[in-house]
C-alpha positions in Angstrom: -0.2 0.1 -0.1 2.7 2.4 1.0 4.7 1.5 -2.8 1.5 2.2 -4.6 0.9 5.5 -2.2 4.6 6.5 -3.4 4.3 5.5 -6.9 1.3 7.6 -7.5 2.9 10.6 -6.1 6.1 10.5 -8.0 4.3 9.2 -11.6 1.4 11.9 -11.9 -2.1 12.5 -10.0 -3.6 9.2 -10.6 -7.0 8.2 -9.5 -5.8 6.8 -6.6 -3.0 9.3 -5.9 -2.9 11.2 -2.8 -3.9 14.0 -4.5 -7.1 12.6 -5.9 -7.9 11.3 -2.5 -7.6 14.8 -0.8 -9.7 16.4 -3.8 -12.5 14.1 -2.8 -12.2 15.3 1.0 -12.1 18.9 0.2 -15.5 18.3 -2.1 -17.3 16.8 0.7 -15.7 19.3 3.3 -17.0 22.0 0.6 -20.4 20.7 0.5 -21.0 20.2 4.0 -19.9 23.9 4.7 -22.4 25.4 1.4 -25.3 23.2 3.2 -24.8 25.0 6.6 -24.3 28.5 4.9 -27.5 27.9 3.0 -29.4 27.1 6.5 -27.7 30.0 7.8 -29.0 32.6 5.3 -32.3 30.9 5.2 -32.9 31.2 9.1 -31.8 34.7 8.7 -34.2 35.3 6.0 -37.2 34.0 7.8 -36.1 36.1 10.8 -35.5 38.9 8.9 -38.5 38.9 6.8 -40.6 38.9 10.3 -39.2 42.2 11.2 -39.8 43.3 7.4 -43.4 42.5 7.3 -43.8 44.7 10.4 -42.1 47.8 8.8 -44.6 47.6 5.7 -47.4 47.7 7.9 -46.1 50.7 9.5 -45.2 51.9 5.7 -48.9 51.5 4.5 -50.1 53.3 7.8 -47.7 56.0 6.5 -49.3 55.9 3.4 -46.5 54.4 1.0 -47.5 52.8 -2.1 -45.4 49.2 -1.3 -46.1 47.8 -4.8 -44.6 50.7 -6.1 -41.5 51.1 -3.4 -40.5 47.4 -3.8 -40.2 47.7 -7.7 -37.9 50.7 -7.2 -36.0 48.8 -4.8 -35.8 46.1 -6.9 -34.4 47.8 -10.3 -32.1 50.1 -8.2 -30.3 46.6 -6.0 -30.4 44.8 -9.5 -28.3 47.8 -11.3 -26.1 47.9 -8.6 -25.5 44.2 -8.3 -24.5 44.2 -12.4 -22.2 47.3 -11.9 -20.6 45.6 -9.0 -17.7 44.1 -10.8 -16.8 46.7 -12.7 -17.4 49.9 -10.8 -15.7 49.3 -7.2 -12.1 49.9 -6.0 -10.9 47.6 -3.4 -9.4 50.8 -1.9 -12.6 51.8 0.5 -11.2 55.6 0.4 -12.4 55.4 -3.2 -15.8 54.4 -2.4 -17.9 57.1 -2.9 -22.0 57.4 -3.5 -21.7 59.2 -6.6 -22.9 56.8 -9.0 -27.0 57.4 -9.8 -28.2 53.9 -8.5 -26.5 55.3 -5.2 -27.8 58.6 -5.3 -31.6 56.9 -6.0 -31.0 54.2 -3.0 -30.3 57.1 -0.5 -33.1 59.2 -1.6 -35.6 56.3 -1.7 -34.8 55.4 1.9 -34.5 58.8 2.9 -38.0 58.9 2.0 -38.9 55.6 3.7 -37.4 56.2 7.2 -39.1 59.8 7.4 -42.4 57.7 7.2 -40.9 55.1 9.2 -40.1 57.7 11.7 -43.5 59.3 12.1 -45.4 56.4 13.0 -43.0 54.0 14.2 -40.1 55.6 15.7 -39.2 52.6 18.4 -39.1 50.5 15.4 -35.6 49.9 14.5 -34.0 48.7 18.2 -34.7 45.2 17.6 -33.4 45.0 13.7 -30.2 43.2 14.8 -31.7 40.1 16.4 -31.6 38.1 13.1 -28.0 38.6 13.1 -27.4 37.5 16.7 -29.4 34.5 16.7 -28.2 33.2 13.3 -24.7 34.5 13.5 -24.3 34.3 17.1 -23.0 36.8 19.7 -19.5 37.0 18.6 -19.8 39.6 16.4 -20.3 43.3 17.5 -22.9 45.9 16.1 -22.7 49.5 16.0 -25.9 51.2 15.1 -26.0 53.4 11.7 -28.5 56.1 12.3 -30.7 54.4 14.5 -31.8 52.6 11.4 -30.1 49.3 10.7 -27.1 47.4 12.4 -24.0 46.0 11.0 -20.8 44.8 12.9 -17.9 46.5 13.9 -15.1 48.0 11.7 -12.5 45.7 10.2 -9.1 45.9 11.0 -7.3 48.7 8.7 -5.4 48.0 5.9 -1.6 46.6 6.4 -2.6 46.2 10.1 -2.4 43.1 12.5 -5.1 42.6 14.6 -4.5 43.5 18.4 -1.9 41.3 19.6 -1.1 39.5 16.4 2.6 38.8 15.7 3.1 40.1 12.0 4.4 36.9 9.9 8.0 36.3 9.3 8.9 35.5 5.6 10.1 31.9 4.9 13.9 31.0 5.5 15.5 29.5 2.6 16.1 25.5 2.6 19.5 24.2 2.5 20.6 22.6 -0.9 20.5 19.3 0.3 16.8 17.5 0.7 16.3 17.0 3.8 12.8 14.6 4.4 12.7 16.0 8.0 12.6 19.7 6.9 10.8 20.3 3.2 9.3 23.4 1.8 6.8 23.1 -0.4 6.3 25.9 -2.7 5.2 26.5 -6.5 4.8 25.0 -8.5 2.2 23.2 -6.8 1.3 19.8 -7.6 -2.5 20.6 -8.2 -5.0 23.2 -8.0 -9.1 23.2 -8.2 -11.6 25.4 -8.4 -15.8 25.5 -7.9 -17.8 26.7 -9.8 -16.4 27.8 -12.9 -15.9 31.8 -13.6 -18.7 33.0 -15.6 -18.4 37.3 -16.6 -15.7 37.6 -14.4 -17.3 36.1 -11.1 -16.3 33.0 -9.7 -13.0 31.4 -8.0 -9.5 31.4 -9.8 -6.5 29.2 -8.8 -3.0 29.0 -10.7 -1.2 26.2 -9.5 2.1 27.8 -11.3 1.9 30.5 -9.0 0.2 29.8 -6.2 -2.1 32.2 -6.5 -6.0 32.0 -5.5 -8.5 34.4 -6.0 -12.4 35.0 -5.6 -14.8 37.5 -6.9 -18.9 37.0 -6.0 -21.4 39.0 -6.3 -25.2 37.9 -4.6 -28.2 40.1 -4.9 -31.9 39.4 -3.5 -32.8 35.8 -2.1 -29.5 34.5 -3.1 -26.4 32.3 -1.0 -23.6 31.4 -3.0 -20.2 29.8 -2.2 -17.0 29.3 -3.4 -13.9 27.5 -3.1 -10.3 27.4 -4.9 -7.4 25.4 -3.4 -3.8 24.1 -4.1 -2.5 20.9 -3.2 0.7 19.1 -2.9 1.7 15.6 -1.8 4.5 15.1 0.7 6.6 11.9 1.9 7.9 11.5 5.7 10.2 8.8 6.9 9.6 5.8 8.7 11.0 7.1 11.9 8.5 10.3 11.5 6.1 10.5 14.6 5.0 14.0 14.4 4.3 16.2 11.5 4.2 19.8 11.7 2.9 22.6 8.7 3.3 26.0 8.5 1.6 28.5 5.8 3.4 31.5 4.4 2.3 34.3 2.3 4.0 36.0 -0.7 1.7 38.0 -1.2 -1.3 39.5 0.5 -4.0 38.1 1.7 -6.3 40.9 1.3 -10.4 41.1 0.9 -13.0 43.4 0.1 -16.4 43.2 1.1 -19.2 45.6 0.0 -23.4 45.5 0.7 -25.6 48.0 -0.8 -29.3 47.3 0.8 -32.5 49.0 0.8 -34.7 46.8 3.1 -32.5 43.7 3.3 -30.1 41.8 4.4 -26.5 40.5 3.5 -23.8 38.4 5.0 -20.3 37.7 3.5 -17.1 36.0 4.8 -13.8 34.8 3.5 -12.2 32.0 5.1 -8.6 30.1 4.8 -7.6 26.8 6.2 -4.2 24.6 6.0 -5.3 20.9 5.9 -2.9 18.1 6.6 -4.8 14.9 4.6 -4.2 11.1 5.2 -6.3 10.4 1.8 -9.8 12.0 1.8 -9.3 12.5 5.9 -8.3 15.9 7.4 -5.9 14.7 10.1 -5.1 18.4 11.6 -6.4 21.9 10.3 -5.7 25.1 11.1 -8.6 27.1 10.0 -9.2 31.0 10.1 -12.3 33.5 9.2 -10.3 36.5 7.7 -13.4 39.1 7.5 -16.8 38.8 8.2 -19.4 41.2 7.7 -23.4 41.3 8.3 -25.7 43.3 8.1 -29.6 43.8 8.0 -30.8 47.0 7.1 -34.3 48.8 6.3 -33.4 52.4 4.5 -30.2 52.3 2.8 -26.5 51.5 3.6 -23.7 51.1 1.6 -21.1 48.8 4.3 -17.8 48.4 3.0 -14.9 46.3 4.8 -11.3 45.8 3.3 -9.0 43.8 5.0 -4.8 42.6 4.7 -3.9 41.6 8.1 -1.3 38.8 8.8 -2.4 35.5 9.0 -0.2 32.7 10.9 -1.5 29.4 10.0 -0.3 25.8 11.2 -1.5 22.5 12.0 0.1 19.8 13.9 -0.7 15.7 13.6 0.5 13.1 15.2 1.0 9.9 13.5 -1.0 6.7 14.9 1.2 4.2 13.4 5.3 4.8 12.8 7.7 2.4 11.1 6.7 2.7 7.7 7.1 5.8 5.2 3.9 7.8 4.8 2.8 9.9 1.8 0.4 12.7 2.4 -1.1 16.1 1.1 -1.0 19.0 2.2 -3.9 21.6 1.1 -4.7 25.2 1.3 -8.1 26.1 1.2 -9.7 29.7 0.4 -13.5 29.5 1.1 -15.8 32.8 0.0 -19.3 33.0 1.2 -21.8 35.8 0.3 -25.7 35.6 0.4 -28.3 38.7 0.5 -31.8 38.6 0.7 -34.4 41.1 0.7 -33.2 44.1 -1.5 -30.0 43.9 -0.9 -26.6 43.0 -2.8 -23.4 41.9 -1.7 -20.0 41.7 -3.6 -16.9 40.1 -1.6 -13.6 39.9 -3.4 -10.2 38.7 -2.2 -6.8 37.0 -3.4 -3.5 35.7 -2.0 -0.3 34.0 -3.1 0.9 31.0 -1.5 4.6 31.8 -0.5 4.9 27.9 0.8 4.4 25.6 3.3 6.9 24.2 5.8 6.7 20.9 7.1 8.4 19.3 9.6 8.6 15.7 10.7 9.9 14.9 14.1 10.8 11.9 15.0 
């Protein structure tokens, strides 16, 4: 069995190779994550819609034509979602509400909120409840204008989180190969992404350079999950008991999220994980949520979040049996999530380039 695994790793990515088995495991994990996120967004929708129905009752009392307001909101959000991949900058300082869609949204929201404030000035206070119930109390919320709830500000570009050390560069390998101290770097053995890119939207991966990128937009009732991953098999000596993997980035990582909502809700997140895999099984993993933004709005809100903070990913696995050489797989997985409901649109983009994965084998 050991000979078969080693041969598969040396002679290509075969059907039973460590890489192909790892890809099956990654696919199964992605399907589970997608199912979990879809369930969360469905619950978010149900809870928010209850609040929205209350708001519509108040709008009717204030004299609003609900059909006309819905049609206006739908038209504006539809145009914003189509323009999002082309018009937005990754620098939050460049985001300006000067497009016709943003001006129209702000004007319509002003009218809606003025009417709502007259008939139910206290209605907005628990608007953030759906967020807390679905995504947990760990998120921090800051009321904006008293009418919507959004998370606290993400880290400033290029600033690590408080107490987080800046990641050091990957040290160079000695000229002679050392099976107890390996550096896995580009070109990587294999890379995959799902779903396919359509109209500049989707995940991309380049195994030759170690780059991964995700660009996605969700609008109205929609929940999307995208993934990109890079894989590299490696062999450890027979007497290796503990395997330690540490990931370093050559560029980035950076993420950028924007949300527009006129009576709607939205969620977006970027997750990066480093995995040690034995066949299709994840035996060790370090998984980080790099940025997450959630909002629920009645009125108009443009939310943006940018993060270029340093990430330190590392994981350790103790082999249950020693005495035989082993061939395993390192996988770096980038997951993008974006969902919206009501009259809302969300864009989630980000990218990174791997510098290498240091693998140390300890006796």
